C-alpha positions in Angstrom: 28.5 5.4 -26.1 30.1 7.9 -23.9 29.2 11.6 -24.1 32.3 12.6 -21.9 35.7 12.6 -23.6 38.9 11.6 -21.8 40.3 15.0 -22.7 37.5 16.9 -20.9 37.7 14.6 -17.9 41.5 15.1 -17.7 41.0 18.9 -17.9 38.4 18.7 -15.0 40.8 16.5 -13.0 43.9 18.6 -13.8 45.6 15.4 -15.0 48.5 15.7 -17.4 49.4 12.6 -19.5 47.6 9.4 -20.3 49.0 7.1 -17.5 45.7 7.2 -15.6 43.3 7.0 -18.6 41.9 3.5 -17.6 41.0 4.8 -14.2 39.5 8.0 -15.6 37.5 6.0 -18.2 36.1 3.8 -15.4 35.0 7.0 -13.5 33.4 8.4 -16.7 31.5 5.2 -17.3 30.3 5.1 -13.6 29.3 8.7 -13.6 27.3 8.4 -16.8 25.6 5.3 -15.6 24.7 7.1 -12.3 23.4 10.1 -14.2 21.2 7.8 -16.4 19.8 6.0 -13.4 19.2 9.1 -11.4 17.4 10.9 -14.3 15.6 7.7 -15.4 16.5 8.4 -19.0 19.4 7.5 -21.4 22.1 10.0 -22.3 22.2 8.6 -25.8 20.1 9.3 -27.7 19.1 12.4 -25.7 15.5 13.4 -26.4 14.8 17.0 -25.6 11.8 17.9 -23.4 11.6 21.4 -25.0 10.1 22.3 -28.3 13.6 22.7 -29.7 14.5 20.2 -32.4 18.0 20.0 -31.0 18.5 16.7 -29.2 21.9 17.4 -27.6 22.8 16.5 -24.1 22.5 19.9 -22.2 25.7 21.5 -21.0 24.5 21.4 -17.3 24.1 17.6 -17.6 27.6 17.3 -19.0 28.9 19.5 -16.1 27.2 17.3 -13.6 28.8 14.2 -15.0 32.2 15.9 -14.8 31.5 16.7 -11.2 30.7 13.1 -10.5 33.9 12.0 -12.4 35.9 14.3 -10.1 34.3 12.8 -7.0 34.8 9.2 -8.2 38.5 9.9 -9.2 39.4 11.7 -6.0 37.6 9.3 -3.7 38.6 5.9 -4.9 38.5 4.2 -1.5 35.5 2.6 0.2 36.0 4.7 3.3 37.4 8.0 4.5 39.4 8.0 7.7 40.1 11.0 10.0 38.1 13.7 8.3 34.6 15.1 8.0 33.2 14.4 4.6 30.1 16.1 3.1 28.9 15.1 -0.3 28.6 18.0 -2.8 24.9 18.1 -3.8 25.6 20.1 -7.0 25.5 17.1 -9.4 22.2 15.8 -8.1 20.8 19.3 -8.0 21.7 19.8 -11.7 20.4 16.4 -12.8 17.2 16.7 -10.9 15.7 19.1 -13.4 16.2 16.5 -16.2 14.6 13.6 -14.4 11.8 11.6 -16.1 8.7 10.1 -14.4 8.6 12.0 -11.2 4.9 12.5 -11.3 3.1 15.4 -9.6 
């Protein structure tokens, strides 16, 4: 079950219309799978680490997934030619604080 809607992804990507929805959904699925693997925890159901009884995926995790969706959508090729590319560390920096099993 996806926590990211096509509408929110289209808004993030500045895409108007539905002609690219299949590609966008693939990016959403990949971004959510990456986030789950990186954090070593499922997105659904989200189990809060805090004393709060609210088990809702935090807004910063949702934002990190949208950042990943943007990367995946805009970089759909296996290589980049003729430019310097530096990965944006924002998504991993956000997700890091929600990781499970890091130890001390």
